[in-house]
C-alpha positions in Angstrom: -3.4 128.4 251.5 -6.4 130.4 252.8 -9.9 130.2 251.2 -9.7 133.3 249.1 -6.3 131.8 247.6 -7.8 128.4 247.3 -10.6 129.6 245.2 -8.3 131.9 243.0 -6.3 128.8 242.5 -9.3 126.6 241.2 -10.5 129.4 239.0 -7.1 129.6 237.3 -6.8 125.9 237.0 -10.2 125.7 235.5 -9.7 128.5 233.0 -6.2 126.9 231.8 -7.4 123.4 231.9 -10.6 124.3 229.6 -8.5 126.2 227.4 -6.4 123.4 226.7 -9.2 120.9 226.6 -10.8 123.0 223.9 -7.5 123.1 221.9 -6.6 119.5 222.4 -10.0 117.5 222.5 -10.8 117.8 218.7 -7.5 116.5 217.5 -8.8 112.9 218.6 -12.0 113.4 216.7 -10.6 113.8 213.3 -8.4 111.0 213.1 -7.1 111.8 209.4 -6.3 115.3 210.0 -2.5 115.5 210.7 -0.2 118.5 211.6 0.6 118.9 207.9 -3.2 119.6 207.4 -3.4 121.9 210.2 0.1 124.1 209.1 -1.4 124.3 205.6 -4.4 126.0 207.2 -2.2 128.2 209.4 0.1 129.0 206.1 -3.0 130.0 204.3 -4.1 132.3 207.1 -1.0 133.8 208.2 1.1 134.0 204.7 3.9 136.4 204.9 3.9 136.8 208.6 7.3 135.6 209.9 7.1 132.1 211.7 10.6 131.1 212.4 13.7 133.1 212.6 17.4 133.2 213.5 20.2 135.5 213.2 20.9 134.2 209.8 17.6 133.0 208.4 13.9 134.1 208.2 11.0 132.0 207.3 7.5 133.3 206.7 4.4 130.8 207.1 4.0 130.5 203.3 7.8 130.3 203.0 7.9 127.3 205.6 5.2 125.4 204.0 7.2 126.0 200.7 10.2 124.5 202.2 8.4 121.5 203.6 6.9 120.7 200.2 10.3 120.6 198.7 11.3 118.2 201.4 8.4 116.1 201.0 9.2 115.5 197.2 12.8 115.0 198.1 11.4 112.2 200.5 9.3 110.8 197.6 12.3 110.7 195.1 14.4 108.8 197.8 11.5 106.2 197.9 10.4 107.3 201.6 6.9 106.1 202.1 4.7 105.6 205.2 6.7 104.3 208.2 10.4 104.5 206.8 12.7 106.5 208.6 15.0 109.5 207.8 17.3 110.6 210.6 18.0 114.1 210.9 21.2 115.5 213.0 21.9 119.1 212.8 22.0 122.1 215.1 19.5 124.4 215.7 18.2 126.6 212.6 14.7 127.3 211.2 15.2 124.8 208.1 15.5 122.2 210.7 11.8 122.2 211.2 11.2 122.6 207.5 12.8 119.1 206.8 10.8 117.2 209.3 7.6 118.8 208.5 8.0 117.9 204.9 9.3 114.4 205.3 6.3 113.6 207.7 3.9 115.1 204.8 4.4 111.6 202.9 4.4 109.4 205.8 8.0 109.2 206.6 9.2 109.2 210.3 11.9 111.5 211.2 14.5 110.5 213.9 15.8 113.6 215.7 19.2 112.8 216.6 21.2 114.2 219.6 24.0 116.3 218.0 26.1 115.5 220.9 26.5 111.8 220.2 29.3 110.0 218.7 30.8 106.5 218.3 28.7 103.8 219.7 25.9 105.8 221.0 25.2 107.3 217.6 25.4 104.1 215.7 23.1 102.5 218.3 20.6 105.6 217.9 20.6 105.3 214.0 20.5 101.2 214.2 17.3 101.1 216.5 15.1 103.1 214.1 16.4 101.6 210.9 17.3 104.8 209.2 17.3 104.6 205.5 18.5 108.4 204.9 20.2 110.5 207.1 20.6 114.5 206.9 23.4 115.6 208.7 24.7 119.2 209.4 28.4 120.0 207.6 29.9 120.7 211.2 28.9 117.2 212.4 30.2 115.1 209.5 33.1 114.3 211.7 30.8 113.3 214.3 28.9 111.0 212.0 32.1 109.5 210.6 33.0 108.0 214.1 29.8 105.8 214.0 29.7 104.9 210.4 32.0 102.1 210.6 30.0 100.4 213.4 26.7 100.7 211.6 25.5 97.2 209.8 23.7 98.9 207.0 24.8 102.9 206.9 22.3 105.2 205.7 22.3 107.2 202.5 24.1 110.5 203.7 23.1 114.0 202.9 25.0 117.1 203.9 23.3 120.2 204.9 24.7 123.6 205.2 28.4 122.7 203.7 30.1 121.8 200.5 32.1 118.7 200.6 33.8 116.9 197.9 33.0 113.5 198.8 29.6 113.8 200.4 26.4 114.6 198.5 24.9 118.2 199.7 21.0 118.3 199.8 20.6 122.1 199.2 21.1 121.7 195.3 18.4 119.0 195.1 16.1 120.9 197.2 16.3 124.0 195.2 15.1 122.2 192.0 12.0 120.9 193.6 8.7 122.6 193.5 7.5 124.3 196.5 3.8 124.1 195.6 1.3 121.9 197.6 1.5 118.4 197.0 -1.3 116.8 195.0 -3.6 114.6 197.3 -2.2 111.5 195.5 1.2 112.2 196.3 0.4 112.6 200.1 0.2 109.3 202.2 -3.1 108.3 203.6 -2.3 108.8 207.5 -4.1 108.7 210.9 -3.2 110.4 214.0 -2.3 107.1 215.5 0.9 106.6 213.1 4.1 107.6 213.9 5.7 111.0 213.0 8.8 111.5 214.6 11.4 109.4 216.9 12.7 111.7 219.9 15.4 110.1 221.9 15.2 109.7 225.8 18.3 108.3 227.8 16.5 107.9 231.1 19.0 107.3 233.9 21.5 104.9 232.3 22.2 103.0 229.1 22.0 104.0 225.6 19.5 106.3 224.1 16.0 104.8 223.6 13.7 106.2 220.5 10.4 107.5 221.8 7.6 107.2 219.4 5.9 110.4 218.8 2.7 109.8 216.8 0.8 112.3 214.9 -1.8 112.9 217.6 1.0 113.4 220.2 2.8 115.8 217.9 -0.2 118.1 217.3 -1.3 117.7 221.1 2.3 119.2 222.3 1.9 122.0 219.9 -1.6 122.9 220.6 -1.8 122.3 224.2 1.1 124.6 225.2 -0.2 127.1 222.9 -3.1 126.9 224.9 -1.4 126.7 228.3 0.5 129.9 227.5 -2.5 131.5 225.8 -0.1 132.5 222.9 -1.2 135.0 220.5 -0.2 136.2 217.0 1.6 139.1 218.6 3.9 136.8 220.7 7.4 136.0 219.8 9.0 133.1 221.8 13.0 133.0 222.2 14.3 129.3 222.1 17.8 128.4 222.8 16.8 124.8 223.5 18.0 121.9 221.3 15.3 121.2 218.5 16.0 117.4 218.8 14.2 117.5 222.0 10.4 117.7 222.7 10.8 120.9 224.6 12.8 123.0 222.2 11.7 121.1 219.0 7.9 120.7 219.4 6.6 123.1 222.3 8.3 126.1 221.6 7.8 126.4 218.0 4.3 125.0 218.5 3.5 127.8 221.1 4.3 130.4 218.5 3.0 128.5 215.1 -0.3 127.3 216.4 -1.2 131.1 217.1 0.2 133.0 214.0 3.3 134.2 216.3 6.9 133.6 215.6 9.7 131.5 217.2 13.3 133.0 217.5 15.8 130.0 217.4 19.3 130.2 218.6 21.9 127.7 217.6 23.3 127.4 221.2 22.5 128.8 224.6 24.5 131.8 225.7 24.0 133.4 229.1 25.7 136.7 228.0 23.5 137.2 224.9 20.4 135.9 226.2 18.8 139.2 227.4 20.3 141.2 225.0 18.7 139.0 222.1 15.4 138.7 223.8 15.2 142.7 223.8 16.8 142.9 220.1 14.0 140.6 218.9 11.2 141.9 220.7 10.4 138.5 222.2 7.5 138.2 224.8 8.0 134.9 225.9 10.8 132.2 226.3 11.3 128.5 226.9 13.4 127.3 229.7 15.1 124.2 231.2 15.8 124.6 235.1 19.7 124.8 234.6 19.2 127.5 232.0 17.6 129.6 234.8 20.4 128.7 237.2 23.1 129.8 234.4 21.2 133.2 233.8 21.3 133.8 237.6 25.0 133.4 237.8 25.8 135.7 234.7 26.5 139.4 235.6 23.6 141.9 235.5 23.0 143.4 232.3 20.6 146.4 231.3 18.4 144.3 229.3 17.5 141.7 231.7 14.9 144.2 233.0 14.4 146.0 229.7 12.4 143.3 227.8 8.9 142.6 227.2 8.6 139.1 228.3 5.2 138.3 229.6 5.7 134.8 230.4 8.4 131.9 230.6 7.3 128.3 230.5 9.3 125.0 230.9 10.3 122.5 233.6 13.1 122.1 236.0 13.1 125.4 238.0 14.1 124.5 241.4 12.6 125.9 244.8 16.0 127.5 245.7 16.1 129.9 242.7 12.5 130.2 241.7 11.7 133.5 243.7 15.1 135.1 243.0 14.6 134.2 239.2 11.3 135.7 238.9 12.3 138.8 241.0 15.5 139.7 239.5 14.4 139.4 235.7 11.2 141.1 236.5 9.3 138.1 235.0 5.3 138.5 235.4 4.5 134.9 235.0 6.2 131.4 235.3 4.6 128.6 233.9 6.2 125.5 235.3 5.0 121.7 234.0 5.9 118.3 234.2 5.8 116.1 231.4 7.7 113.2 229.6 8.7 112.8 225.8 7.1 109.5 225.8 4.9 109.4 229.1 1.4 109.9 229.8 1.9 112.0 233.1 1.4 115.5 232.7 1.2 118.1 235.4 0.9 122.2 235.1 1.7 124.6 237.7 -1.0 127.2 236.4 -1.1 129.3 239.7 2.7 130.0 240.1 3.0 128.2 243.3 7.1 128.2 244.0 8.5 124.8 243.5 5.5 122.8 242.4 5.4 121.0 239.2 1.6 121.2 239.1 -1.4 119.8 240.4 -4.5 117.6 239.1 -7.7 119.4 240.2 -10.2 116.9 241.7 -12.5 117.1 238.7 -9.7 116.1 236.2 -8.5 113.1 238.3 -10.9 110.6 236.4 -9.5 112.1 233.1 -5.7 112.0 233.8 -5.3 109.2 236.0 -1.9 109.7 237.9 -0.6 108.3 241.3 2.4 108.2 243.4 3.4 104.7 244.6 5.6 103.8 247.4 9.0 103.1 246.2 12.0 100.9 247.1 15.0 102.5 246.8 17.3 99.5 247.2 15.5 97.3 244.6 14.2 100.3 242.4 10.8 98.6 242.1 7.4 99.8 243.8 6.3 98.5 246.7 3.6 95.8 246.7 1.5 94.7 249.6 0.6 91.1 250.5 -1.7 90.8 247.9 0.8 91.8 245.0 -0.7 95.3 244.5 1.0 98.6 244.8 0.5 100.9 247.5 -0.4 104.6 247.0 1.6 107.2 249.0 0.2 109.1 251.6 0.3 113.2 251.6 4.1 114.5 251.7 5.3 110.7 251.3 7.8 110.5 248.4 7.2 107.7 245.5 7.4 107.2 241.8 4.9 108.9 239.8 2.7 106.5 237.5 0.1 107.3 234.8 -2.6 104.5 233.8 -2.1 103.5 230.3 -5.4 103.3 228.4 -6.2 102.4 224.7 -9.1 104.5 224.3 -10.0 106.9 221.5 -11.6 109.2 224.0 -8.6 109.4 226.2 -5.7 109.8 223.9 -3.6 111.4 226.5 -3.4 108.2 228.6 -1.7 106.1 225.7 1.8 104.9 226.0 3.2 104.3 222.5 6.6 103.3 223.8 9.9 103.1 222.0 11.4 101.5 218.9 12.8 98.8 221.1 9.9 96.5 222.6 12.1 95.4 225.4 12.5 99.0 226.5 8.9 99.7 226.2 7.9 96.7 228.4 10.4 98.0 230.8 8.4 101.1 231.4 5.1 99.3 232.2 4.0 98.7 235.6 1.4 95.8 235.5 -1.2 94.5 237.8 -0.6 97.4 240.1 -4.1 98.2 241.7 -6.2 95.6 239.8 -5.7 92.4 237.6 -4.8 93.5 234.1 -4.4 97.0 234.4 -1.1 98.8 233.2 0.6 101.9 234.4 3.5 104.1 232.9 6.6 104.3 235.0 7.9 107.9 234.9 11.1 107.0 236.8 10.7 110.2 238.8 10.1 110.5 242.6 7.9 112.9 243.6 5.6 114.0 246.5 2.3 115.4 247.0 1.0 117.6 249.5 -2.1 117.9 251.2 -3.4 120.5 249.0 -2.6 118.2 245.9 0.4 120.4 244.4 3.1 117.8 243.2 6.7 118.5 243.7 9.7 116.7 242.0 12.1 115.0 244.2 14.7 113.1 242.0 15.3 110.7 239.1 15.1 107.1 240.2 18.9 106.0 240.2 19.8 109.6 241.6 18.4 108.8 245.0 20.3 106.6 247.1 20.6 105.0 250.5 23.3 105.9 253.2 23.0 105.1 256.9 19.6 103.1 256.2 18.1 106.4 255.0 17.2 107.7 251.5 19.0 110.6 250.5 17.5 112.8 247.5 20.2 114.4 245.6 18.2 117.4 244.5 17.5 118.5 248.1 21.2 118.1 249.0 22.0 120.3 245.9 19.5 122.9 246.6 20.7 123.5 250.1 24.4 123.5 249.2 23.6 125.9 246.0 22.4 128.6 248.3 25.6 129.0 250.2 27.8 132.0 249.6 30.4 131.1 247.1 28.7 127.9 245.5 27.7 128.5 242.1 26.7 125.0 241.0 26.3 121.6 242.7 25.7 118.2 241.4 25.2 115.3 244.1 25.4 111.6 243.7 26.4 108.5 245.6 29.7 106.4 245.7 30.3 103.1 246.9 32.6 102.8 249.7 34.1 99.2 250.6 33.0 98.0 253.8 30.1 100.1 254.2 26.3 99.4 253.0 24.8 101.8 250.6 26.4 104.8 249.0 28.1 107.5 250.7 27.0 111.0 249.5 29.5 113.1 247.3 28.9 116.7 246.0 30.9 118.2 243.2 30.6 121.8 243.5 31.6 124.8 241.4 32.9 127.4 243.5 34.3 130.8 243.6 37.8 131.7 244.9 38.0 131.6 248.7 35.1 129.6 250.0 34.8 128.9 253.6 34.4 125.1 253.9 33.8 125.1 257.7 31.0 127.4 257.2 29.7 125.2 254.6 30.0 122.4 256.9 28.1 124.3 259.4 25.5 125.5 256.8 24.8 121.8 255.7 24.7 120.5 259.4 21.9 123.1 260.0 19.7 122.2 257.3 20.1 118.6 256.3 19.8 115.6 258.3 23.2 113.9 259.3 22.9 111.1 256.7 22.2 113.5 254.0 25.4 115.8 254.4 27.9 114.6 251.8 30.8 112.6 253.2 33.0 113.7 250.1 33.5 117.0 248.3 35.0 117.6 244.8 35.8 121.4 244.1 35.8 121.9 240.1 35.8 124.5 237.6 32.7 123.1 235.7 30.5 120.5 235.4 29.7 118.7 232.2 25.9 119.2 231.0 24.0 117.4 228.4 22.6 119.4 225.4 19.4 120.2 227.6 21.7 121.3 230.4 21.1 118.5 232.6 24.1 117.8 234.7 26.1 114.6 233.4 26.8 112.2 236.6 28.3 109.4 234.8 32.0 110.5 234.8 31.8 111.9 238.2 30.4 108.7 239.6 33.0 106.5 237.6 35.9 108.7 239.2 34.4 109.0 242.5 36.7 109.9 245.4 39.9 108.4 243.7 42.8 111.1 243.8 44.3 108.9 241.2 41.6 109.7 238.9 40.3 113.3 239.8 42.7 116.3 239.4 40.4 118.6 241.0 40.6 119.2 245.2 39.0 116.4 247.1 37.9 116.6 250.8 36.4 114.1 252.9 34.1 114.9 256.1 35.7 114.1 259.4 33.1 112.3 261.4 34.9 113.7 264.8 35.3 117.4 263.9 32.8 117.5 261.4 35.1 119.6 259.2 35.8 118.9 255.4 39.5 117.9 255.4 41.8 117.2 252.3 41.6 113.9 250.8 45.1 112.6 249.7 46.2 109.3 248.7 46.9 107.9 252.3 43.5 109.0 253.5 41.8 107.5 250.4 43.6 104.1 251.2 42.6 104.2 254.8 39.0 104.7 253.8 38.8 102.0 251.0 40.8 99.7 253.2 38.3 99.9 256.0 40.4 101.7 258.5 38.7 105.0 258.5 35.1 105.8 260.1 32.8 107.7 257.9 
């Protein structure tokens, strides 16, 4: 980077950081001003302007405030007060926000439940937050019924959007309640430190954890990202991400609402309808997750993909292998990539559009946003400590775990870690005595590297990176190299245990076009990856299961491994002599697992 580019980058970061700080810093100074107060002011100012819309619904600012007041009175009638939990399990629609906005007005805490959960996972999610009431979408009643017998104390159930004979619908009750502002005596006396939402995060393994989102963090997410994107009242953001997660449920709507703009909410992502709807609804921004961008690139061209008025998109996970192609094909003027965790205190912004970077922290902000990369042992999945028991900060371009210093300081609310509903899960995320006695740092669970210019690059989730032949293999790097090969549509990489071998051998599940040339793929990988990182096993599949936020699900793939008895897809193994991928049948599998084959 030349001097001119460096100066331009510094100026861009200075302007963006100051814009964000001007919006976020005052939140901590008025400790009794919650988002409910903020939105009442927005509703008074913007009134009949559209706030939230979908293909079926449309709520103005005044209408959204009115709906929220009705749900607040519903909560009061149910005896919900400060700290009581109401769970919400419903697909995307504008009414979703009205529900949690109303319940939090009276001090209730709303658990935003993943709509994909069933059985034990759903029962666990409801149980750990002690939900007293549950609002469930009519199309998700059967999902709830798989968990209901597993609950020690089932919540009172209310159904939204459907008439049922044996379950009580919520709409008839809501329509009887007044929508005018609640008298001061009916609104709970709240501070920004108190919980407003539970948003679930799964991490790399185990059952979901309920991250505590207090009233400060709720406001900061909405106001901060509105400032980051420099949103205006003329903006309309297209949002197809789940409302039960921070990105889709707080950041995207907040970008619009905090500026008097509008947020278009789609129930589910559709690659074929994405650009036509962006044009139809005159959207100027959209929210992304990395895999969403990959799906759009894989979709056939459509006239609308370059006829839009998009000025900016923002999100996280846009990988380097598709960054430039995505920006060029769809004619997107500005991509704002960032890194953050729902519950964490490490936040990075890529304000100058450096391809592949998740952001950087300018030197003049390093004391305010204390983030470090520490050396990490892949085998033990713990940070490395020196002879004095202290963590070791990474050198430039050295991969390590990102950690953020935890401070309980009103002047630095962004450094807080409010943890989870489960205290044990909270403690597991804290790194203590890292650099000095008594200090505490939030463990992101993410491996990154930082270059000499200070840009951070995401490498992998801890638990995804594995060791093979005594070396660490970053699954994201292998996937990116594989994805750029002709005929490969999508790749997920993971490690599998092989009897008689240390570590885990690399395996890649690949969604491919018909007629892929595996010999050419082998040569492509050999030319671009170190030998230990080239996958030992291949699985050619028609599709890869993804989560509600389009993240690839590896659990079933790891469990099935390279066993032909469990996998219906074509399996291949890399022959160490010919370096070709050869069909893996039962005889070859048994030879490998019984220790008679070299890998």
